[in-house]
C-alpha positions in Angstrom: 21.4 -33.4 -8.4 18.9 -30.8 -8.7 16.2 -28.7 -11.1 17.2 -26.1 -12.2 15.3 -23.3 -13.6 16.4 -20.5 -16.6 16.3 -18.2 -13.9 18.8 -19.6 -12.3 16.4 -21.4 -9.9 17.9 -24.8 -7.7 16.1 -27.3 -6.2 18.3 -29.8 -4.9 16.5 -33.6 -4.8 16.7 -35.0 -1.4 17.7 -38.0 -2.4 21.1 -39.3 -5.3 19.9 -40.5 -8.3 21.5 -43.2 -10.0 21.5 -42.5 -14.6 21.8 -46.4 -14.5 19.4 -48.8 -16.6 16.9 -48.4 -19.7 16.5 -44.4 -19.8 12.9 -44.6 -19.5 13.0 -46.3 -15.7 15.6 -43.7 -14.8 14.0 -40.7 -16.1 10.3 -41.6 -14.1 12.8 -42.2 -11.2 13.6 -38.6 -12.0 10.4 -37.2 -12.6 8.8 -39.0 -9.0 12.1 -37.1 -7.1 10.8 -33.8 -8.9 7.0 -34.7 -7.6 8.4 -35.4 -3.5 11.2 -33.3 -3.4 8.5 -29.9 -4.6 5.9 -31.3 -2.5 8.1 -31.5 0.9 8.8 -28.4 -0.4 5.7 -26.7 -0.3 4.1 -28.5 3.1 7.4 -26.8 4.6 7.1 -23.5 2.9 3.5 -23.7 3.9 4.5 -23.8 7.6 6.6 -21.2 7.2 4.6 -19.0 5.1 2.6 -17.4 8.7 6.0 -17.6 11.1 7.8 -15.1 8.7 7.5 -11.7 7.3 6.2 -12.5 3.6 8.9 -10.0 2.4 11.8 -12.3 3.2 9.7 -15.2 3.0 8.8 -15.0 -0.9 12.6 -14.3 -1.3 13.6 -16.8 -0.1 11.3 -20.0 -1.6 11.4 -21.1 -5.1 9.0 -18.8 -7.2 7.5 -22.2 -8.0 6.5 -22.7 -4.2 5.8 -19.3 -3.8 3.2 -18.5 -6.1 1.3 -21.8 -5.1 1.7 -21.1 -1.0 0.5 -17.0 -2.2 -2.7 -18.6 -4.0 -3.6 -20.9 -1.0 -3.2 -18.5 1.0 -5.4 -16.3 -1.4 -8.4 -18.7 -1.9 -8.9 -19.2 1.6 -9.2 -15.0 2.4 -10.8 -14.1 -0.4 -13.6 -17.3 0.5 -13.2 -15.3 4.1 -14.0 -12.3 2.6 -17.6 -14.4 0.3 -18.9 -15.9 3.8 -18.0 -12.9 6.1 -21.4 -11.6 8.1 -20.2 -8.2 6.8 -20.6 -7.1 3.5 -18.4 -8.8 0.8 -17.6 -5.8 -1.5 -15.8 -4.1 2.0 -13.9 -6.9 2.7 -13.0 -7.8 -1.3 -11.6 -4.1 -1.6 -9.4 -4.1 1.8 -8.1 -7.4 1.1 -7.7 -5.6 -2.3 -5.2 -3.1 -0.8 -3.5 -5.3 1.4 -2.4 -7.5 -1.6 -1.2 -4.0 -3.4 0.9 -3.8 -0.7 1.6 -7.0 0.3 3.9 -6.2 -3.8 4.6 -3.3 -3.2 6.7 -3.8 0.0 8.6 -6.7 -2.5 
C-alpha cells in the first residue's frame, strides 16, 4: 500500500495495512501510518540533503519532502544572514543569488 499524488509520485508505507474492522478505525490507522512514513522519510531527507548534490537530491525526493527540507535549510540560512556580524543586506543578497543559482541548476 502506498500514498499516490495526482502528479504520479508514490510513497510506499513502511508497513502493511489491512482493511478490516470498522472503516473509521482502519482509516485512522492509514492516517497514522501516513504521518509515521512521512516523518521517517523527512528525517532521512534532512540527513541526505547535505551529503549529496542538491539538484539530484531534489529530484530523488517526493515533492512534499523536497519542499519541507528545502524550507528548513532556507530558514536557517536566512536566520544566519540576519544574525551575522557583517552587513545583513549583503548576506541576504548573496543568499538570494545562491537560491537563484540552485533553481537554475534544476
